[in-house]
N, CA, C and O atoms as a GROMACS GRO file, in nm:
protein
  476
    1UNK      N    1 -20.162   1.226  24.446
    1UNK     CA    2 -20.078   1.328  24.348
    1UNK      C    3 -20.050   1.230  24.235
    1UNK      O    4 -19.994   1.124  24.263
    2UNK      N    5 -20.080   1.254  24.124
    2UNK     CA    6 -20.038   1.162  24.024
    2UNK      C    7 -19.907   1.237  23.941
    2UNK      O    8 -19.876   1.357  23.942
    3UNK      N    9 -19.853   1.142  23.882
    3UNK     CA   10 -19.731   1.214  23.809
    3UNK      C   11 -19.761   1.231  23.672
    3UNK      O   12 -19.778   1.140  23.590
    4UNK      N   13 -19.768   1.377  23.649
    4UNK     CA   14 -19.800   1.427  23.525
    4UNK      C   15 -19.680   1.507  23.448
    4UNK      O   16 -19.695   1.616  23.393
    5UNK      N   17 -19.586   1.450  23.454
    5UNK     CA   18 -19.467   1.530  23.434
    5UNK      C   19 -19.453   1.610  23.309
    5UNK      O   20 -19.372   1.703  23.311
    6UNK      N   21 -19.519   1.586  23.205
    6UNK     CA   22 -19.518   1.664  23.066
    6UNK      C   23 -19.396   1.718  23.027
    6UNK      O   24 -19.390   1.830  22.977
    7UNK      N   25 -19.276   1.633  23.050
    7UNK     CA   26 -19.146   1.688  23.007
    7UNK      C   27 -19.111   1.825  23.072
    7UNK      O   28 -19.087   1.926  23.005
    8UNK      N   29 -19.110   1.820  23.202
    8UNK     CA   30 -19.067   1.952  23.282
    8UNK      C   31 -18.909   1.947  23.279
    8UNK      O   32 -18.849   1.840  23.292
    9UNK      N   33 -18.858   2.042  23.264
    9UNK     CA   34 -18.704   2.065  23.286
    9UNK      C   35 -18.674   2.182  23.382
    9UNK      O   36 -18.746   2.282  23.388
   10UNK      N   37 -18.571   2.163  23.450
   10UNK     CA   38 -18.499   2.264  23.525
   10UNK      C   39 -18.382   2.315  23.445
   10UNK      O   40 -18.287   2.239  23.426
   11UNK      N   41 -18.382   2.429  23.400
   11UNK     CA   42 -18.268   2.491  23.348
   11UNK      C   43 -18.190   2.580  23.439
   11UNK      O   44 -18.239   2.691  23.464
   12UNK      N   45 -18.053   2.538  23.502
   12UNK     CA   46 -17.992   2.607  23.579
   12UNK      C   47 -17.876   2.661  23.527
   12UNK      O   48 -17.803   2.595  23.453
   13UNK      N   49 -17.845   2.805  23.566
   13UNK     CA   50 -17.739   2.863  23.488
   13UNK      C   51 -17.652   2.946  23.596
   13UNK      O   52 -17.705   3.019  23.679
   14UNK      N   53 -17.527   2.928  23.586
   14UNK     CA   54 -17.423   2.993  23.674
   14UNK      C   55 -17.363   3.113  23.591
   14UNK      O   56 -17.297   3.089  23.490
   15UNK      N   57 -17.387   3.240  23.634
   15UNK     CA   58 -17.344   3.348  23.521
   15UNK      C   59 -17.275   3.456  23.603
   15UNK      O   60 -17.281   3.462  23.726
   16UNK      N   61 -17.210   3.541  23.527
   16UNK     CA   62 -17.156   3.676  23.594
   16UNK      C   63 -17.281   3.759  23.641
   16UNK      O   64 -17.384   3.766  23.574
   17UNK      N   65 -17.266   3.811  23.740
   17UNK     CA   66 -17.374   3.892  23.827
   17UNK      C   67 -17.408   4.033  23.717
   17UNK      O   68 -17.520   4.082  23.704
   18UNK      N   69 -17.304   4.074  23.658
   18UNK     CA   70 -17.343   4.198  23.562
   18UNK      C   71 -17.415   4.150  23.458
   18UNK      O   72 -17.458   4.244  23.391
   19UNK      N   73 -17.453   4.024  23.410
   19UNK     CA   74 -17.511   3.973  23.298
   19UNK      C   75 -17.669   3.952  23.332
   19UNK      O   76 -17.752   3.947  23.241
   20UNK      N   77 -17.705   3.941  23.465
   20UNK     CA   78 -17.834   3.922  23.518
   20UNK      C   79 -17.943   3.990  23.426
   20UNK      O   80 -18.027   3.927  23.362
   21UNK      N   81 -17.932   4.113  23.426
   21UNK     CA   82 -18.034   4.196  23.358
   21UNK      C   83 -18.082   4.153  23.204
   21UNK      O   84 -18.196   4.140  23.159
   22UNK      N   85 -17.955   4.136  23.141
   22UNK     CA   86 -17.965   4.066  23.000
   22UNK      C   87 -18.026   3.952  23.000
   22UNK      O   88 -18.106   3.928  22.909
   23UNK      N   89 -18.003   3.865  23.092
   23UNK     CA   90 -18.052   3.713  23.104
   23UNK      C   91 -18.220   3.734  23.127
   23UNK      O   92 -18.306   3.673  23.064
   24UNK      N   93 -18.242   3.824  23.221
   24UNK     CA   94 -18.372   3.827  23.253
   24UNK      C   95 -18.478   3.896  23.135
   24UNK      O   96 -18.594   3.856  23.129
   25UNK      N   97 -18.441   3.979  23.063
   25UNK     CA   98 -18.486   4.021  22.934
   25UNK      C   99 -18.501   3.916  22.829
   25UNK      O  100 -18.600   3.906  22.757
   26UNK      N  101 -18.402   3.840  22.823
   26UNK     CA  102 -18.399   3.738  22.723
   26UNK      C  103 -18.488   3.626  22.747
   26UNK      O  104 -18.538   3.568  22.650
   27UNK      N  105 -18.514   3.586  22.877
   27UNK     CA  106 -18.581   3.489  22.927
   27UNK      C  107 -18.735   3.551  22.894
   27UNK      O  108 -18.813   3.479  22.832
   28UNK      N  109 -18.767   3.655  22.925
   28UNK     CA  110 -18.908   3.721  22.899
   28UNK      C  111 -18.945   3.725  22.767
   28UNK      O  112 -19.062   3.713  22.730
   29UNK      N  113 -18.835   3.746  22.681
   29UNK     CA  114 -18.846   3.745  22.531
   29UNK      C  115 -18.882   3.604  22.483
   29UNK      O  116 -18.972   3.593  22.400
   30UNK      N  117 -18.823   3.501  22.526
   30UNK     CA  118 -18.876   3.372  22.487
   30UNK      C  119 -18.983   3.321  22.560
   30UNK      O  120 -19.005   3.202  22.537
   31UNK      N  121 -19.064   3.380  22.648
   31UNK     CA  122 -19.186   3.334  22.732
   31UNK      C  123 -19.138   3.249  22.847
   31UNK      O  124 -19.213   3.158  22.883
   32UNK      N  125 -19.041   3.264  22.899
   32UNK     CA  126 -18.994   3.215  23.039
   32UNK      C  127 -18.957   3.311  23.124
   32UNK      O  128 -18.837   3.324  23.150
   33UNK      N  129 -19.059   3.398  23.184
   33UNK     CA  130 -19.028   3.501  23.281
   33UNK      C  131 -19.008   3.452  23.418
   33UNK      O  132 -18.943   3.523  23.495
   34UNK      N  133 -19.057   3.337  23.458
   34UNK     CA  134 -19.040   3.293  23.585
   34UNK      C  135 -18.910   3.228  23.610
   34UNK      O  136 -18.863   3.145  23.532
   35UNK      N  137 -18.844   3.268  23.733
   35UNK     CA  138 -18.703   3.250  23.748
   35UNK      C  139 -18.684   3.268  23.896
   35UNK      O  140 -18.750   3.353  23.956
   36UNK      N  141 -18.583   3.180  23.968
   36UNK     CA  142 -18.545   3.210  24.083
   36UNK      C  143 -18.372   3.230  24.057
   36UNK      O  144 -18.301   3.166  23.980
   37UNK      N  145 -18.332   3.352  24.159
   37UNK     CA  146 -18.196   3.398  24.130
   37UNK      C  147 -18.117   3.399  24.292
   37UNK      O  148 -18.165   3.448  24.395
   38UNK      N  149 -18.008   3.341  24.280
   38UNK     CA  150 -17.946   3.323  24.422
   38UNK      C  151 -17.815   3.372  24.384
   38UNK      O  152 -17.768   3.348  24.273
   39UNK      N  153 -17.744   3.450  24.483
   39UNK     CA  154 -17.598   3.488  24.492
   39UNK      C  155 -17.521   3.373  24.534
   39UNK      O  156 -17.535   3.324  24.646
   40UNK      N  157 -17.439   3.326  24.447
   40UNK     CA  158 -17.347   3.240  24.475
   40UNK      C  159 -17.194   3.270  24.457
   40UNK      O  160 -17.154   3.366  24.392
   41UNK      N  161 -17.111   3.179  24.520
   41UNK     CA  162 -16.958   3.189  24.472
   41UNK      C  163 -16.897   3.053  24.435
   41UNK      O  164 -16.926   2.942  24.479
   42UNK      N  165 -16.810   3.088  24.346
   42UNK     CA  166 -16.742   2.926  24.298
   42UNK      C  167 -16.622   2.962  24.210
   42UNK      O  168 -16.568   3.070  24.183
   43UNK      N  169 -16.602   2.851  24.178
   43UNK     CA  170 -16.446   2.856  24.112
   43UNK      C  171 -16.439   2.748  23.986
   43UNK      O  172 -16.462   2.628  24.000
   44UNK      N  173 -16.402   2.813  23.855
   44UNK     CA  174 -16.410   2.724  23.747
   44UNK      C  175 -16.279   2.748  23.685
   44UNK      O  176 -16.172   2.744  23.745
   45UNK      N  177 -16.296   2.774  23.560
   45UNK     CA  178 -16.158   2.817  23.479
   45UNK      C  179 -16.133   2.960  23.481
   45UNK      O  180 -16.039   3.008  23.419
   46UNK      N  181 -16.217   3.032  23.553
   46UNK     CA  182 -16.185   3.174  23.573
   46UNK      C  183 -16.028   3.184  23.671
   46UNK      O  184 -16.024   3.134  23.784
   47UNK      N  185 -15.926   3.243  23.620
   47UNK     CA  186 -15.822   3.253  23.700
   47UNK      C  187 -15.831   3.316  23.852
   47UNK      O  188 -15.924   3.391  23.881
   48UNK      N  189 -15.745   3.287  23.931
   48UNK     CA  190 -15.770   3.350  24.063
   48UNK      C  191 -15.687   3.484  24.050
   48UNK      O  192 -15.589   3.496  23.978
   49UNK      N  193 -15.746   3.598  24.140
   49UNK     CA  194 -15.678   3.721  24.161
   49UNK      C  195 -15.610   3.727  24.308
   49UNK      O  196 -15.649   3.669  24.410
   50UNK      N  197 -15.499   3.810  24.292
   50UNK     CA  198 -15.424   3.830  24.400
   50UNK      C  199 -15.437   3.981  24.439
   50UNK      O  200 -15.434   4.066  24.350
   51UNK      N  201 -15.450   4.014  24.566
   51UNK     CA  202 -15.467   4.165  24.604
   51UNK      C  203 -15.378   4.161  24.736
   51UNK      O  204 -15.316   4.064  24.780
   52UNK      N  205 -15.387   4.285  24.784
   52UNK     CA  206 -15.312   4.320  24.900
   52UNK      C  207 -15.378   4.408  24.996
   52UNK      O  208 -15.423   4.515  24.955
   53UNK      N  209 -15.389   4.376  25.120
   53UNK     CA  210 -15.472   4.480  25.207
   53UNK      C  211 -15.407   4.475  25.338
   53UNK      O  212 -15.392   4.370  25.401
   54UNK      N  213 -15.364   4.606  25.384
   54UNK     CA  214 -15.280   4.641  25.476
   54UNK      C  215 -15.138   4.551  25.486
   54UNK      O  216 -15.106   4.495  25.591
   55UNK      N  217 -15.076   4.546  25.394
   55UNK     CA  218 -14.959   4.494  25.366
   55UNK      C  219 -14.915   4.343  25.360
   55UNK      O  220 -14.803   4.293  25.349
   56UNK      N  221 -15.066   4.277  25.372
   56UNK     CA  222 -15.078   4.123  25.358
   56UNK      C  223 -15.141   4.088  25.216
   56UNK      O  224 -15.249   4.134  25.181
   57UNK      N  225 -15.070   4.008  25.140
   57UNK     CA  226 -15.117   3.952  25.014
   57UNK      C  227 -15.221   3.860  25.045
   57UNK      O  228 -15.214   3.790  25.146
   58UNK      N  229 -15.322   3.854  24.963
   58UNK     CA  230 -15.417   3.768  24.963
   58UNK      C  231 -15.468   3.702  24.817
   58UNK      O  232 -15.453   3.770  24.716
   59UNK      N  233 -15.518   3.592  24.810
   59UNK     CA  234 -15.576   3.520  24.689
   59UNK      C  235 -15.724   3.505  24.682
   59UNK      O  236 -15.777   3.430  24.763
   60UNK      N  237 -15.803   3.573  24.588
   60UNK     CA  238 -15.954   3.553  24.570
   60UNK      C  239 -15.969   3.452  24.464
   60UNK      O  240 -15.953   3.477  24.344
   61UNK      N  241 -16.000   3.334  24.511
   61UNK     CA  242 -16.026   3.194  24.397
   61UNK      C  243 -16.165   3.168  24.400
   61UNK      O  244 -16.215   3.070  24.343
   62UNK      N  245 -16.233   3.255  24.469
   62UNK     CA  246 -16.392   3.210  24.471
   62UNK      C  247 -16.445   3.347  24.418
   62UNK      O  248 -16.433   3.452  24.482
   63UNK      N  249 -16.506   3.337  24.293
   63UNK     CA  250 -16.572   3.443  24.239
   63UNK      C  251 -16.721   3.456  24.257
   63UNK      O  252 -16.794   3.357  24.249
   64UNK      N  253 -16.767   3.575  24.280
   64UNK     CA  254 -16.900   3.595  24.293
   64UNK      C  255 -16.984   3.570  24.166
   64UNK      O  256 -16.948   3.628  24.063
   65UNK      N  257 -17.090   3.493  24.162
   65UNK     CA  258 -17.172   3.447  24.051
   65UNK      C  259 -17.324   3.475  24.093
   65UNK      O  260 -17.362   3.508  24.205
   66UNK      N  261 -17.391   3.459  23.996
   66UNK     CA  262 -17.558   3.429  24.026
   66UNK      C  263 -17.590   3.309  23.946
   66UNK      O  264 -17.546   3.274  23.837
   67UNK      N  265 -17.674   3.255  24.025
   67UNK     CA  266 -17.729   3.107  23.992
   67UNK      C  267 -17.888   3.149  23.960
   67UNK      O  268 -17.962   3.208  24.038
   68UNK      N  269 -17.917   3.108  23.843
   68UNK     CA  270 -18.055   3.136  23.782
   68UNK      C  271 -18.115   2.979  23.761
   68UNK      O  272 -18.056   2.887  23.705
   69UNK      N  273 -18.242   2.976  23.820
   69UNK     CA  274 -18.325   2.852  23.822
   69UNK      C  275 -18.428   2.869  23.749
   69UNK      O  276 -18.513   2.942  23.800
   70UNK      N  277 -18.459   2.816  23.616
   70UNK     CA  278 -18.589   2.837  23.539
   70UNK      C  279 -18.630   2.698  23.506
   70UNK      O  280 -18.558   2.618  23.445
   71UNK      N  281 -18.781   2.668  23.562
   71UNK     CA  282 -18.836   2.541  23.549
   71UNK      C  283 -18.941   2.561  23.409
   71UNK      O  284 -19.021   2.655  23.407
   72UNK      N  285 -18.934   2.488  23.323
   72UNK     CA  286 -19.014   2.506  23.199
   72UNK      C  287 -19.079   2.380  23.142
   72UNK      O  288 -19.011   2.277  23.137
   73UNK      N  289 -19.197   2.379  23.101
   73UNK     CA  290 -19.277   2.264  23.057
   73UNK      C  291 -19.346   2.288  22.916
   73UNK      O  292 -19.368   2.204  22.828
   74UNK      N  293 -19.376   2.425  22.918
   74UNK     CA  294 -19.456   2.454  22.774
   74UNK      C  295 -19.360   2.518  22.656
   74UNK      O  296 -19.394   2.535  22.538
   75UNK      N  297 -19.230   2.550  22.717
   75UNK     CA  298 -19.131   2.621  22.644
   75UNK      C  299 -19.031   2.514  22.622
   75UNK      O  300 -18.998   2.450  22.723
   76UNK      N  301 -18.967   2.477  22.490
   76UNK     CA  302 -18.866   2.394  22.502
   76UNK      C  303 -18.742   2.444  22.563
   76UNK      O  304 -18.697   2.555  22.535
   77UNK      N  305 -18.682   2.357  22.650
   77UNK     CA  306 -18.554   2.379  22.733
   77UNK      C  307 -18.443   2.437  22.636
   77UNK      O  308 -18.358   2.514  22.682
   78UNK      N  309 -18.443   2.405  22.518
   78UNK     CA  310 -18.327   2.450  22.419
   78UNK      C  311 -18.329   2.582  22.414
   78UNK      O  312 -18.232   2.652  22.441
   79UNK      N  313 -18.469   2.634  22.371
   79UNK     CA  314 -18.474   2.772  22.345
   79UNK      C  315 -18.434   2.851  22.474
   79UNK      O  316 -18.371   2.956  22.457
   80UNK      N  317 -18.461   2.816  22.585
   80UNK     CA  318 -18.433   2.887  22.716
   80UNK      C  319 -18.281   2.887  22.740
   80UNK      O  320 -18.225   2.989  22.781
   81UNK      N  321 -18.216   2.777  22.714
   81UNK     CA  322 -18.065   2.749  22.721
   81UNK      C  323 -17.983   2.850  22.621
   81UNK      O  324 -17.882   2.912  22.652
   82UNK      N  325 -18.048   2.852  22.498
   82UNK     CA  326 -17.998   2.961  22.388
   82UNK      C  327 -18.000   3.074  22.432
   82UNK      O  328 -17.897   3.141  22.420
   83UNK      N  329 -18.111   3.126  22.493
   83UNK     CA  330 -18.154   3.273  22.537
   83UNK      C  331 -18.052   3.324  22.645
   83UNK      O  332 -17.994   3.432  22.637
   84UNK      N  333 -18.039   3.236  22.743
   84UNK     CA  334 -17.930   3.259  22.853
   84UNK      C  335 -17.817   3.264  22.821
   84UNK      O  336 -17.747   3.353  22.868
   85UNK      N  337 -17.761   3.164  22.725
   85UNK     CA  338 -17.635   3.145  22.675
   85UNK      C  339 -17.588   3.290  22.572
   85UNK      O  340 -17.475   3.340  22.570
   86UNK      N  341 -17.683   3.329  22.506
   86UNK     CA  342 -17.665   3.447  22.416
   86UNK      C  343 -17.651   3.577  22.494
   86UNK      O  344 -17.565   3.660  22.466
   87UNK      N  345 -17.740   3.590  22.592
   87UNK     CA  346 -17.750   3.719  22.674
   87UNK      C  347 -17.614   3.712  22.789
   87UNK      O  348 -17.557   3.815  22.824
   88UNK      N  349 -17.583   3.604  22.828
   88UNK     CA  350 -17.455   3.590  22.916
   88UNK      C  351 -17.326   3.591  22.851
   88UNK      O  352 -17.223   3.628  22.907
   89UNK      N  353 -17.333   3.551  22.732
   89UNK     CA  354 -17.204   3.553  22.671
   89UNK      C  355 -17.125   3.694  22.661
   89UNK      O  356 -17.183   3.793  22.618
   90UNK      N  357 -16.979   3.698  22.706
   90UNK     CA  358 -16.889   3.782  22.694
   90UNK      C  359 -16.764   3.739  22.613
   90UNK      O  360 -16.698   3.821  22.548
   91UNK      N  361 -16.737   3.619  22.620
   91UNK     CA  362 -16.635   3.550  22.529
   91UNK      C  363 -16.515   3.542  22.632
   91UNK      O  364 -16.412   3.496  22.585
   92UNK      N  365 -16.512   3.578  22.761
   92UNK     CA  366 -16.400   3.565  22.843
   92UNK      C  367 -16.426   3.465  22.941
   92UNK      O  368 -16.541   3.434  22.969
   93UNK      N  369 -16.310   3.405  23.005
   93UNK     CA  370 -16.331   3.303  23.104
   93UNK      C  371 -16.416   3.346  23.202
   93UNK      O  372 -16.414   3.467  23.225
   94UNK      N  373 -16.499   3.269  23.273
   94UNK     CA  374 -16.583   3.300  23.376
   94UNK      C  375 -16.722   3.330  23.344
   94UNK      O  376 -16.807   3.359  23.429
   95UNK      N  377 -16.746   3.322  23.198
   95UNK     CA  378 -16.895   3.349  23.143
   95UNK      C  379 -17.001   3.263  23.223
   95UNK      O  380 -17.112   3.308  23.250
   96UNK      N  381 -16.963   3.145  23.257
   96UNK     CA  382 -17.059   3.056  23.347
   96UNK      C  383 -17.075   2.908  23.271
   96UNK      O  384 -17.005   2.857  23.183
   97UNK      N  385 -17.182   2.863  23.332
   97UNK     CA  386 -17.233   2.723  23.263
   97UNK      C  387 -17.363   2.728  23.275
   97UNK      O  388 -17.422   2.811  23.344
   98UNK      N  389 -17.420   2.628  23.200
   98UNK     CA  390 -17.580   2.593  23.209
   98UNK      C  391 -17.604   2.464  23.213
   98UNK      O  392 -17.543   2.393  23.133
   99UNK      N  393 -17.693   2.404  23.304
   99UNK     CA  394 -17.729   2.281  23.313
   99UNK      C  395 -17.886   2.240  23.295
   99UNK      O  396 -17.970   2.299  23.363
  100UNK      N  397 -17.919   2.153  23.217
  100UNK     CA  398 -18.067   2.108  23.207
  100UNK      C  399 -18.088   1.976  23.276
  100UNK      O  400 -18.023   1.877  23.243
  101UNK      N  401 -18.185   1.971  23.379
  101UNK     CA  402 -18.194   1.857  23.444
  101UNK      C  403 -18.356   1.808  23.431
  101UNK      O  404 -18.449   1.888  23.429
  102UNK      N  405 -18.368   1.692  23.425
  102UNK     CA  406 -18.534   1.652  23.420
  102UNK      C  407 -18.588   1.680  23.565
  102UNK      O  408 -18.525   1.662  23.669
  103UNK      N  409 -18.710   1.726  23.554
  103UNK     CA  410 -18.798   1.722  23.670
  103UNK      C  411 -18.904   1.632  23.692
  103UNK      O  412 -19.001   1.631  23.616
  104UNK      N  413 -18.895   1.563  23.781
  104UNK     CA  414 -18.990   1.443  23.808
  104UNK      C  415 -19.154   1.484  23.825
  104UNK      O  416 -19.244   1.413  23.782
  105UNK      N  417 -19.172   1.583  23.880
  105UNK     CA  418 -19.308   1.633  23.906
  105UNK      C  419 -19.300   1.783  23.952
  105UNK      O  420 -19.193   1.838  23.981
  106UNK      N  421 -19.414   1.842  23.957
  106UNK     CA  422 -19.434   1.981  24.002
  106UNK      C  423 -19.566   1.996  24.055
  106UNK      O  424 -19.662   1.942  24.000
  107UNK      N  425 -19.578   2.076  24.174
  107UNK     CA  426 -19.714   2.091  24.255
  107UNK      C  427 -19.713   2.227  24.256
  107UNK      O  428 -19.611   2.286  24.294
  108UNK      N  429 -19.825   2.294  24.215
  108UNK     CA  430 -19.841   2.441  24.266
  108UNK      C  431 -19.924   2.451  24.395
  108UNK      O  432 -20.042   2.416  24.401
  109UNK      N  433 -19.861   2.494  24.488
  109UNK     CA  434 -19.914   2.504  24.639
  109UNK      C  435 -20.059   2.558  24.634
  109UNK      O  436 -20.158   2.506  24.686
  110UNK      N  437 -20.054   2.673  24.559
  110UNK     CA  438 -20.198   2.749  24.577
  110UNK      C  439 -20.308   2.679  24.532
  110UNK      O  440 -20.406   2.665  24.605
  111UNK      N  441 -20.303   2.629  24.409
  111UNK     CA  442 -20.413   2.578  24.320
  111UNK      C  443 -20.402   2.423  24.342
  111UNK      O  444 -20.501   2.357  24.308
  112UNK      N  445 -20.302   2.362  24.391
  112UNK     CA  446 -20.305   2.210  24.381
  112UNK      C  447 -20.281   2.153  24.234
  112UNK      O  448 -20.303   2.033  24.217
  113UNK      N  449 -20.242   2.224  24.136
  113UNK     CA  450 -20.230   2.191  24.013
  113UNK      C  451 -20.102   2.090  24.022
  113UNK      O  452 -20.022   2.101  24.116
  114UNK      N  453 -20.086   1.990  23.921
  114UNK     CA  454 -19.982   1.906  23.918
  114UNK      C  455 -19.912   1.876  23.768
  114UNK      O  456 -19.973   1.865  23.661
  115UNK      N  457 -19.809   1.870  23.782
  115UNK     CA  458 -19.722   1.836  23.644
  115UNK      C  459 -19.704   1.982  23.569
  115UNK      O  460 -19.676   2.086  23.628
  116UNK      N  461 -19.724   1.968  23.430
  116UNK     CA  462 -19.703   2.080  23.344
  116UNK      C  463 -19.794   2.201  23.385
  116UNK      O  464 -19.737   2.308  23.409
  117UNK      N  465 -19.900   2.194  23.393
  117UNK     CA  466 -20.006   2.300  23.451
  117UNK      C  467 -19.957   2.379  23.556
  117UNK      O  468 -19.987   2.498  23.564
  118UNK      N  469 -19.873   2.314  23.652
  118UNK     CA  470 -19.830   2.384  23.772
  118UNK      C  471 -19.708   2.470  23.741
  118UNK      O  472 -19.675   2.562  23.817
  119UNK      N  473 -19.644   2.443  23.635
  119UNK     CA  474 -19.523   2.521  23.612
  119UNK      C  475 -19.582   2.644  23.554
  119UNK      O  476 -19.510   2.737  23.521
   0.00000   0.00000   0.00000
């Protein structure tokens, strides 16, 4: 297996669950329809919420989010980041974060393709 990394990037975004459909549409429009979605919970700048159940008060400080992972080689990562940011933006705390990481290599299991063509 040779290292043909062809500038492969992993774009990872943590967003509000209700913005997932908008982000999927935006990614398809820029030509990056392949993605992995995971339900996650976390805490950032979004304030905690207090609630009451059966007379007991509780605090919710871990909010439900969606993590989207999209590996790109033939599409500039900046375009993918911009598409996600525009589609996920509400202007309120808790909109999320986007991270871009280099990918050392990729291998397509079915065909054995390596590097950019595997993506």
